[in-house]
C-alpha positions as CSV (number, residue, x, y, z in Angstrom):
1,M,-18.5,-8.7,-22.1
2,A,-15.7,-9.4,-19.6
3,L,-15.5,-5.7,-18.8
4,L,-19.3,-5.4,-18.1
5,L,-19.2,-8.6,-16.0
6,S,-16.2,-7.3,-14.0
7,M,-18.0,-4.0,-13.3
8,A,-21.1,-5.8,-12.1
9,L,-19.0,-8.0,-9.8
10,Y,-17.0,-5.1,-8.4
11,A,-20.3,-3.3,-7.6
12,W,-21.8,-6.4,-6.1
13,Q,-18.8,-7.2,-3.8
14,G,-19.2,-3.8,-2.2
15,T,-22.7,-4.8,-0.9
16,I,-21.5,-8.1,0.7
17,P,-20.8,-7.9,4.5
18,R,-17.2,-8.9,5.2
19,E,-18.4,-11.7,7.5
20,Q,-19.4,-13.6,4.4
21,S,-15.7,-14.3,3.7
22,W,-16.2,-17.3,1.4
23,M,-18.5,-15.2,-0.9
24,L,-15.9,-12.5,-1.0
25,L,-13.2,-15.1,-1.8
26,S,-15.3,-16.6,-4.6
27,L,-15.9,-13.2,-6.1
28,G,-12.2,-12.4,-5.8
29,A,-11.3,-15.6,-7.8
30,A,-13.8,-14.6,-10.5
31,L,-12.4,-11.1,-10.7
32,F,-8.9,-12.5,-11.1
33,A,-10.1,-14.7,-14.0
34,L,-11.8,-11.8,-15.7
35,A,-8.7,-9.6,-15.2
36,A,-6.7,-12.3,-17.1
37,L,-9.2,-12.3,-19.9
38,L,-9.1,-8.5,-20.1
39,Y,-5.3,-8.5,-20.1
40,R,-5.2,-11.0,-23.1
41,Y,-7.6,-8.7,-25.0
42,L,-6.1,-5.3,-24.1
43,R,-2.3,-6.0,-24.3
44,E,-2.4,-5.4,-28.1
45,K,-4.6,-2.4,-27.9
46,P,-3.5,1.2,-27.8
47,G,-2.4,2.6,-24.4
48,N,-5.5,4.8,-24.0
49,W,-7.6,1.7,-23.9
50,W,-5.6,0.5,-20.8
51,W,-6.2,3.8,-19.0
52,W,-9.9,3.9,-19.7
53,T,-10.4,0.3,-18.8
54,G,-8.6,0.7,-15.5
55,M,-10.5,3.8,-14.7
56,V,-13.9,2.3,-15.6
57,L,-13.3,-0.6,-13.3
58,R,-12.4,1.8,-10.5
59,V,-15.6,3.8,-11.1
60,S,-17.5,0.6,-10.4
61,V,-16.4,0.7,-6.7
62,L,-17.2,4.3,-6.1
63,F,-20.8,4.0,-5.0
64,Y,-20.7,2.1,-1.7
65,L,-19.3,2.6,1.8
66,P,-16.1,0.5,2.4
67,N,-17.1,-3.0,3.4
68,L,-13.7,-4.6,4.2
69,S,-12.2,-2.0,6.4
70,D,-13.4,0.6,9.0
71,D,-10.3,2.9,8.6
72,Y,-12.5,5.4,6.7
73,L,-14.4,6.1,10.0
74,R,-11.2,7.3,11.6
75,Y,-10.4,9.3,8.5
76,L,-13.6,11.3,8.7
77,Y,-13.3,11.7,12.5
78,D,-9.8,13.2,12.1
79,G,-11.2,15.5,9.4
80,Q,-13.9,16.7,11.7
81,L,-11.3,17.5,14.3
82,S,-9.3,19.5,11.8
83,L,-12.3,21.6,10.8
84,L,-12.9,22.4,14.4
85,G,-9.4,23.7,14.7
86,I,-8.2,20.7,16.8
87,N,-4.9,19.1,16.0
88,P,-5.8,15.4,15.3
89,F,-2.3,14.3,16.3
90,L,-2.2,15.7,19.9
91,D,-4.8,13.8,21.8
92,Y,-6.4,10.4,22.0
93,P,-9.5,10.6,19.9
94,A,-11.9,9.7,22.8
95,T,-10.9,13.1,24.3
96,H,-13.0,14.9,21.7
97,L,-15.9,12.6,21.3
98,P,-18.3,14.9,23.2
99,T,-17.2,17.8,20.9
100,V,-17.5,16.0,17.5
101,N,-20.8,15.0,15.9
102,T,-20.1,11.3,15.3
103,T,-22.1,8.3,14.1
104,T,-22.6,5.2,16.2
105,A,-20.0,3.3,14.1
106,Q,-17.4,6.1,14.6
107,T,-18.0,6.2,18.3
108,A,-17.6,2.4,18.6
109,L,-14.4,2.5,16.6
110,I,-12.9,5.3,18.7
111,E,-13.7,3.6,21.9
112,E,-12.3,0.3,20.6
113,K,-9.1,1.7,19.0
114,N,-8.1,4.6,21.3
115,Y,-4.6,5.6,20.0
116,F,-3.0,8.6,18.4
117,T,-3.7,8.9,14.7
118,V,-1.0,7.6,12.4
119,Y,-2.4,9.2,9.2
120,P,0.1,11.9,8.0
121,P,-0.7,15.5,7.3
122,V,-1.2,15.2,3.6
123,A,-3.9,12.7,4.2
124,Q,-5.4,14.8,7.0
125,W,-5.9,17.7,4.5
126,F,-8.0,15.4,2.3
127,F,-10.0,14.2,5.3
128,A,-10.7,17.9,6.3
129,L,-11.6,18.8,2.7
130,V,-14.3,16.2,2.3
131,N,-15.8,16.9,5.7
132,G,-16.0,20.6,4.7
133,L,-17.6,19.9,1.3
134,A,-20.1,17.3,2.3
135,T,-22.5,16.6,5.1
136,T,-23.4,12.9,5.1
137,M,-21.2,9.9,5.6
138,W,-21.9,8.5,2.1
139,S,-21.2,11.8,0.3
140,R,-17.9,12.4,2.3
141,V,-16.7,8.9,1.4
142,F,-17.7,9.4,-2.2
143,L,-15.7,12.6,-2.4
144,L,-12.7,10.9,-0.8
145,K,-13.0,8.1,-3.4
146,L,-13.0,10.7,-6.2
147,C,-9.8,12.1,-4.8
148,W,-8.2,8.7,-4.7
149,L,-9.5,8.0,-8.2
150,A,-7.7,11.1,-9.5
151,L,-4.5,9.8,-7.9
152,E,-5.0,6.4,-9.5
153,G,-5.7,8.1,-12.8
154,M,-2.3,9.8,-12.7
155,T,-0.6,6.5,-11.7
156,L,-2.2,4.6,-14.6
157,F,-1.2,7.4,-17.0
158,L,2.5,7.5,-15.9
159,L,3.1,3.8,-15.4
160,P,3.3,2.7,-19.1
161,K,5.5,5.7,-19.8
162,A,7.8,4.7,-17.0
163,L,8.0,1.2,-18.2
164,R,8.9,2.4,-21.7
165,H,11.7,4.6,-20.3
166,F,13.1,1.4,-18.7
167,G,13.0,-0.3,-22.1
168,L,10.1,-2.6,-20.9
169,A,6.8,-3.5,-22.5
170,P,4.3,-0.8,-21.5
171,H,1.4,-3.2,-21.5
172,K,2.9,-4.7,-18.3
173,S,1.1,-1.7,-16.6
174,L,-2.1,-3.7,-17.1
175,W,-0.9,-6.0,-14.3
176,Y,-1.4,-3.2,-11.9
177,A,-4.3,-1.4,-13.7
178,L,-6.5,-4.6,-13.8
179,H,-5.5,-6.0,-10.4
180,P,-8.6,-6.7,-8.2
181,L,-6.7,-6.2,-4.9
182,V,-5.7,-2.7,-6.1
183,I,-9.1,-1.7,-7.3
184,V,-11.1,-3.0,-4.3
185,E,-8.7,-1.9,-1.5
186,L,-7.3,1.4,-2.8
187,I,-10.5,2.8,-4.3
188,G,-13.3,0.7,-2.8
189,N,-11.9,0.9,0.7
190,V,-10.0,4.2,0.3
191,H,-6.6,3.2,1.7
192,L,-3.7,5.6,1.8
193,E,-1.4,3.3,-0.3
194,V,-3.0,5.0,-3.3
195,G,-0.7,8.0,-2.6
196,V,2.3,5.8,-2.2
197,A,1.6,4.0,-5.5
198,F,1.4,7.4,-7.3
199,G,4.6,8.6,-5.7
200,L,6.5,5.5,-6.6
201,T,5.3,5.6,-10.2
202,L,6.3,9.3,-10.5
203,A,9.7,8.5,-9.1
204,L,10.3,5.5,-11.4
205,W,9.1,7.6,-14.4
206,A,11.5,10.3,-13.4
207,I,14.4,7.9,-12.9
208,G,13.9,6.5,-16.4
209,S,13.7,10.0,-17.7
210,R,16.8,11.1,-15.7
211,K,14.9,14.0,-14.0
212,A,16.3,14.5,-10.6
213,W,13.8,17.0,-9.3
214,W,10.8,14.8,-10.3
215,T,12.5,11.8,-8.7
216,G,12.8,13.7,-5.4
217,A,9.1,14.7,-5.8
218,G,8.0,11.2,-6.3
219,L,10.0,9.8,-3.4
220,G,8.8,12.6,-1.2
221,I,5.1,12.2,-2.1
222,A,5.3,8.5,-1.4
223,A,6.8,9.1,2.1
224,A,4.3,11.9,2.7
225,W,1.5,9.4,2.5
226,K,3.1,6.6,4.5
227,I,6.4,6.7,6.4
228,L,7.6,3.3,5.1
229,P,8.8,4.5,1.7
230,V,11.7,6.3,3.5
231,V,13.5,2.9,3.3
232,I,13.9,3.2,-0.4
233,W,15.5,6.6,-0.4
234,P,18.9,5.0,-0.7
235,I,18.2,4.7,-4.4
236,V,19.6,8.3,-4.5
237,L,23.0,6.5,-4.4
238,R,22.3,5.5,-8.0
239,M,21.8,9.1,-9.2
240,R,24.6,10.6,-11.3
241,G,26.5,13.5,-9.8
242,R,26.5,14.9,-6.3
243,H,24.2,17.7,-7.2
244,N,21.5,15.3,-8.4
245,K,21.8,13.2,-5.3
246,A,21.4,16.4,-3.2
247,K,18.4,17.6,-5.2
248,V,16.6,14.2,-4.8
249,L,17.3,13.8,-1.1
250,L,16.5,17.4,-0.1
251,L,13.3,17.6,-2.1
252,S,12.2,14.2,-0.7
253,M,12.9,15.3,2.9
254,A,11.1,18.6,2.3
255,L,7.9,17.1,0.9
256,A,7.7,14.4,3.5
257,G,8.7,16.5,6.5
258,I,7.5,20.1,6.0
259,P,3.7,19.2,6.3
260,F,4.5,18.1,9.9
261,L,5.8,21.6,10.8
262,L,2.2,22.8,10.6
263,Y,1.1,20.4,13.4
264,E,3.3,21.2,16.5
265,P,6.0,18.8,15.1
266,Q,7.8,17.7,18.2
267,Q,4.7,16.4,20.0
268,T,3.0,15.3,16.8
269,I,5.9,13.1,15.6
270,G,6.3,11.7,19.1
271,N,2.7,10.7,19.2
272,V,2.8,9.1,15.7
273,L,5.9,7.1,16.7
274,E,4.2,6.0,19.9
275,S,1.2,4.7,17.9
276,L,3.5,3.0,15.4
277,R,5.3,1.2,18.3
278,L,2.0,0.1,19.7
279,Y,1.0,-1.2,16.2
280,V,4.3,-3.2,15.9
281,N,4.4,-4.6,19.4
282,H,0.7,-5.3,20.2
283,F,-1.2,-5.8,17.0
284,E,-1.2,-9.1,15.1
285,F,-2.8,-10.0,11.8
286,N,-1.8,-12.3,9.0
287,G,1.9,-12.2,9.9
288,S,4.2,-14.9,8.5
289,L,7.4,-15.1,10.7
290,Y,5.5,-13.7,13.7
291,P,3.3,-16.8,14.3
292,L,6.3,-18.9,13.6
293,G,8.2,-17.0,16.3
294,K,5.3,-17.6,18.8
295,A,5.5,-21.4,18.0
296,I,9.3,-21.5,18.4
297,F,9.7,-19.4,21.5
298,H,8.5,-20.2,25.0
299,P,4.7,-19.5,25.3
300,E,5.3,-16.8,27.9
301,T,7.6,-14.8,25.5
302,S,6.0,-11.4,25.0
303,R,4.9,-10.2,21.7
304,Q,7.2,-7.2,22.1
305,V,10.3,-9.5,22.3
306,I,9.3,-11.4,19.1
307,A,8.5,-8.1,17.4
308,T,11.9,-6.8,18.4
309,V,13.6,-9.8,17.0
310,L,11.7,-9.4,13.7
311,S,12.8,-5.7,13.6
312,F,16.4,-6.8,13.8
313,L,15.9,-9.3,11.1
314,F,14.4,-6.6,8.8
315,A,17.4,-4.3,9.6
316,A,19.9,-7.1,8.8
317,G,18.2,-8.0,5.5
318,Y,17.8,-4.3,4.6
319,A,21.5,-3.7,5.2
320,A,22.3,-6.7,3.0
321,L,20.2,-5.3,0.1
322,L,21.9,-1.9,0.3
323,I,25.3,-3.5,-0.7
324,P,24.4,-4.7,-4.2
325,L,22.3,-1.5,-4.7
326,A,25.3,0.7,-3.9
327,R,27.6,-1.4,-6.1
328,Q,25.2,-1.2,-9.0
329,R,24.6,-4.9,-9.0
330,M,20.9,-4.5,-8.5
331,A,18.2,-2.7,-10.5
332,I,16.3,0.1,-8.7
333,P,12.9,-1.6,-9.2
334,Q,14.3,-4.8,-7.9
335,F,15.6,-3.1,-4.8
336,I,12.2,-1.5,-4.1
337,V,10.4,-4.8,-4.5
338,L,12.8,-6.8,-2.3
339,V,12.9,-4.2,0.5
340,F,9.1,-3.9,0.7
341,L,8.6,-7.7,0.5
342,W,11.2,-8.3,3.2
343,Y,9.5,-5.7,5.4
344,L,6.1,-7.4,5.1
345,I,7.6,-10.8,5.7
346,T,9.0,-9.6,9.0
347,A,6.0,-7.5,9.9
348,T,3.5,-8.5,12.7
349,T,0.5,-7.2,10.7
350,V,0.1,-7.7,7.0
351,N,-3.1,-6.3,5.5
352,P,-3.9,-7.0,1.9
353,W,-3.7,-3.4,0.8
354,Y,-0.1,-3.1,2.0
355,L,1.0,-5.0,-1.2
356,A,-0.4,-2.5,-3.6
357,P,2.7,-0.2,-3.9
358,I,4.9,-3.3,-4.3
359,L,2.8,-4.2,-7.4
360,V,3.8,-0.9,-9.0
361,A,7.5,-1.7,-8.8
362,A,6.8,-5.4,-9.6
363,T,5.6,-4.5,-13.1
364,F,9.3,-3.6,-13.8
365,T,10.5,-7.0,-12.9
366,D,9.9,-10.6,-13.8
367,Y,9.5,-11.7,-10.2
368,I,6.4,-13.9,-9.6
369,T,6.5,-13.5,-5.8
370,P,4.6,-10.2,-5.5
371,W,1.9,-11.5,-7.9
372,V,1.4,-14.8,-6.1
373,W,1.2,-13.1,-2.7
374,S,-1.2,-10.5,-4.0
375,A,-3.6,-13.3,-4.9
376,T,-3.1,-15.6,-1.9
377,I,-3.3,-12.7,0.6
378,L,-7.0,-12.4,-0.2
379,L,-7.4,-15.6,1.8
380,S,-6.8,-13.4,4.9
381,Y,-10.4,-12.2,4.4
382,S,-11.4,-15.5,6.0
383,A,-10.5,-13.8,9.3
384,F,-13.7,-11.7,9.0
385,G,-15.8,-14.8,9.5
386,S,-13.9,-15.8,12.7
387,P,-15.0,-14.6,16.2
388,T,-11.3,-13.8,17.0
389,M,-10.7,-11.9,13.8
390,Q,-7.6,-13.9,13.2
391,V,-6.6,-15.8,10.1
392,P,-7.0,-19.6,10.7
393,N,-3.7,-21.5,10.8
394,H,-4.6,-23.7,7.8
395,V,-5.2,-20.5,5.7
396,L,-1.9,-19.1,6.8
397,F,-0.2,-22.4,5.7
398,V,-1.7,-22.1,2.2
399,E,-1.0,-18.4,1.9
400,Y,2.6,-18.5,3.1
401,G,3.3,-22.0,1.7
402,S,2.5,-20.5,-1.8
403,L,4.6,-17.5,-1.0
404,A,7.6,-19.6,0.0
405,L,7.3,-21.7,-3.2
406,A,7.2,-18.5,-5.3
407,I,10.3,-17.2,-3.5
408,L,12.1,-20.4,-4.2
409,I,11.2,-20.2,-7.9
410,D,12.4,-16.6,-8.0
411,L,15.6,-17.5,-6.2
412,Y,16.2,-20.3,-8.7
413,R,15.6,-18.0,-11.7
414,Y,17.2,-14.8,-10.3
415,G,19.2,-15.9,-7.3
416,H,22.1,-13.6,-8.1
417,F,22.6,-9.9,-8.1
418,S,23.3,-8.2,-11.3
419,P,22.0,-5.0,-13.0
420,M,19.6,-7.2,-14.9
421,A,18.6,-9.8,-12.3
422,G,14.8,-10.0,-12.3
423,L,14.6,-7.2,-14.9
424,T,13.9,-8.3,-18.4
425,K,15.8,-5.6,-20.0
426,G,16.4,-1.9,-19.7
427,K,18.2,0.6,-17.7
428,D,18.1,2.4,-14.4
């Protein structure tokens, strides 16, 4: 009954305009409650039940156009450029509007957000594929969702095996498999974090199995979908033997970097970095320390200055985390969770789907912080009902107040570095 009701609610939420934020939040709360019921029922069932339940819930969000994000419009536009033999990385998208057959919604998006694409080559191949195989907007998005569903299927298959290799209860994979944020944002709204989640899962499975090549493949795949996972590559320090370290690093670099060689790499990488700088210095959504910085500094202090300060804060915290990792006083999943969390805390823009890859690694720890934030971050949907498209201050207070409390609890429980801090038992 809980499964059928969940499927119905997932299908229904896809029909709700994002401006009806309180309806979306109410549905989100109901889906979390149903996920808890499903978890209690499924945790004692065989592992194939976990996989099928997770996949059935994801099938529920296949049959509608994304309603919480318009990123898919840019995906399909980039794919059309690739089919026409135009490098999507080289020009501002408006340059090719007269050439490409676009919808009104795509044209409006391109004119509003006129910057170089930041979606990496691996994703661009999928965008081109679905544009080549289908002709309508709905069918293209449906095919893209099917591709994403296949990636999630592999993630759900590997995650319990990876947990078992670490000596952890495999049913903890249900925390990810049943999570409403993951289902709605990765499949329902087709975000690229689906590839990052798969890459991380593959890497963690390979680390637990002590398979160097597969570890490199997982880390490379994760970074091929989003640049950010490069920050966890220092986990190669924990590989045994110089040859294994070299295997992991070289394969990771090859998988993440070689696809760019097909797209006039010097200019392509420069344009991607320019768009990322624009994103960091000029965009603002649901940040935590960023609004605090605006309140502390002089009102005329530019966004770029505050963003630069936050970048230095991230770098300092990142360096601090590398020390216990290198000294084997921190478990690898713990490092991944803490690095990604610290990055988002210092980021100017924090969209809900950014948390999805963290939840993969969080299943290997006993930290409550990622799970608390993955629930309260849904409050940022309230921005859709605001004319300014900004999260109201009182909502930010609730979201980040809850996050701060969760961090304090985790610090009290695991406020020391050891191979087992935050990890119930197992090995890395």
